[in-house]
C-alpha positions as a Python dict, from the first residue, in 0.01 Angstrom:
ca = {
    (1, 'M'): (0, 0, 0),
    (2, 'R'): (-10, 137, 354),
    (3, 'L'): (15, -212, 496),
    (4, 'L'): (323, -285, 285),
    (5, 'L'): (486, 44, 389),
    (6, 'Y'): (403, -19, 756),
    (7, 'S'): (549, -372, 731),
    (8, 'L'): (871, -246, 573),
    (9, 'I'): (912, 23, 840),
    (10, 'S'): (848, -231, 1117),
    (11, 'L'): (1106, -468, 972),
    (12, 'A'): (1359, -186, 944),
    (13, 'V'): (1306, -87, 1309),
    (14, 'V'): (1337, -447, 1429),
    (15, 'F'): (1652, -495, 1221),
    (16, 'F'): (1803, -173, 1359),
    (17, 'I'): (1732, -270, 1721),
    (18, 'F'): (1864, -623, 1667),
    (19, 'T'): (2183, -494, 1500),
    (20, 'V'): (2255, -237, 1771),
    (21, 'H'): (2234, -498, 2048),
    (22, 'I'): (2442, -759, 1865),
    (23, 'T'): (2734, -540, 1764),
    (24, 'Y'): (2801, -386, 2105),
    (25, 'A'): (3017, -641, 2291),
    (26, 'N'): (3281, -901, 2216),
    (27, 'D'): (3277, -1151, 2501),
    (28, 'I'): (3549, -1414, 2529),
    (29, 'T'): (3541, -1720, 2754),
    (30, 'F'): (3826, -1969, 2738),
    (31, 'T'): (4032, -2217, 2939),
    (32, 'V'): (4401, -2304, 2915),
    (33, 'N'): (4436, -2667, 3015),
    (34, 'G'): (4807, -2717, 2959),
    (35, 'S'): (5071, -2528, 2767),
    (36, 'N'): (5448, -2528, 2737),
    (37, 'N'): (5634, -2213, 2628),
    (38, 'G'): (5332, -2062, 2455),
    (39, 'S'): (5210, -1707, 2422),
    (40, 'L'): (4864, -1557, 2405),
    (41, 'N'): (4783, -1196, 2317),
    (42, 'I'): (4425, -1067, 2331),
    (43, 'L'): (4321, -711, 2243),
    (44, 'Q'): (3957, -607, 2288),
    (45, 'D'): (3875, -260, 2163),
    (46, 'G'): (3527, -121, 2226),
    (47, 'E'): (3261, -107, 2496),
    (48, 'D'): (3096, -362, 2723),
    (49, 'N'): (3351, -637, 2656),
    (50, 'D'): (3407, -927, 2896),
    (51, 'I'): (3691, -1177, 2924),
    (52, 'V'): (3645, -1487, 3140),
    (53, 'F'): (3979, -1668, 3154),
    (54, 'D'): (4063, -1992, 3340),
    (55, 'V'): (4416, -2130, 3359),
    (56, 'L'): (4459, -2486, 3484),
    (57, 'N'): (4822, -2551, 3393),
    (58, 'M'): (5085, -2356, 3197),
    (59, 'N'): (5464, -2375, 3188),
    (60, 'G'): (5674, -2091, 3051),
    (61, 'A'): (5372, -1915, 2903),
    (62, 'D'): (5342, -1541, 2836),
    (63, 'L'): (4987, -1406, 2848),
    (64, 'D'): (4892, -1050, 2750),
    (65, 'L'): (4530, -938, 2794),
    (66, 'T'): (4438, -581, 2690),
    (67, 'Q'): (4098, -412, 2699),
    (68, 'V'): (4056, -63, 2550),
    (69, 'G'): (3732, 131, 2596),
    (70, 'D'): (3458, 180, 2853),
    (71, 'N'): (3260, -67, 3064),
    (72, 'N'): (3494, -363, 3019),
    (73, 'A'): (3527, -651, 3266),
    (74, 'L'): (3791, -916, 3324),
    (75, 'D'): (3754, -1229, 3541),
    (76, 'I'): (4057, -1456, 3578),
    (77, 'D'): (4096, -1782, 3771),
    (78, 'V'): (4446, -1929, 3783),
    (79, 'D'): (4487, -2270, 3944),
    (80, 'G'): (4850, -2322, 3848),
    (81, 'R'): (4941, -2618, 4064),
    (82, 'T'): (5193, -2745, 3812),
    (83, 'S'): (5275, -2417, 3637),
    (84, 'N'): (5626, -2276, 3637),
    (85, 'G'): (5792, -1967, 3490),
    (86, 'S'): (5475, -1811, 3347),
    (87, 'S'): (5387, -1443, 3329),
    (88, 'M'): (5063, -1254, 3278),
    (89, 'S'): (5016, -889, 3184),
    (90, 'I'): (4674, -723, 3211),
    (91, 'T'): (4596, -373, 3082),
    (92, 'Q'): (4258, -198, 3099),
    (93, 'T'): (4197, 158, 2981),
    (94, 'G'): (3878, 364, 2972),
    (95, 'D'): (3605, 430, 3225),
    (96, 'N'): (3406, 186, 3441),
    (97, 'K'): (3646, -106, 3410),
    (98, 'S'): (3639, -400, 3648),
    (99, 'Y'): (3883, -675, 3729),
    (100, 'T'): (3841, -980, 3952),
    (101, 'G'): (4069, -1273, 3998),
    (102, 'S'): (4174, -1574, 4198),
    (103, 'F'): (4539, -1677, 4164),
    (104, 'W'): (4755, -1964, 4279),
    (105, 'C'): (5104, -2045, 4158),
    (106, 'G'): (5230, -2365, 4315),
    (107, 'A'): (5571, -2358, 4145),
    (108, 'A'): (5906, -2180, 4169),
    (109, 'S'): (5803, -1863, 3986),
    (110, 'C'): (5503, -1691, 3832),
    (111, 'S'): (5454, -1319, 3771),
    (112, 'M'): (5164, -1087, 3699),
    (113, 'T'): (5132, -717, 3613),
    (114, 'V'): (4803, -525, 3619),
    (115, 'N'): (4764, -174, 3472),
    (116, 'Q'): (4434, 11, 3496),
}
C-alpha cells in the first residue's frame, strides 16, 4: 500500500513539474518567403515568449507583432531586396523585454514602428 501511495505521489510531482515547464512560453519561428498585399497580426500574451521572424520578400504587406507580458523577446531579420510598400509595427509591453533586428529595404518605400 505504501509503495502504491509513494508511486502515485511521485507521478503527481513529475506531472506537475512537466506541466509547469511546458505551459510557460509560446515560441514562434517563421519565415515569409514572398507575399503580395497580405497582412499578418500576431499577439502573444504571457511570459517568456519568443518570436523569431525572417522576411525574404514582401510587397504591400502589413505586419503587426505584439507581445504583452514580462520576459519576452523578438528577433527580426528583414532581407527585403525586392520588397516594396510594406510596413511593420512592433509593440512590446511588460518588464525585461528585448528586441533585436537586422533590416534592409531595397525598394522605394518600407516603414517600421517600434513601441516598447
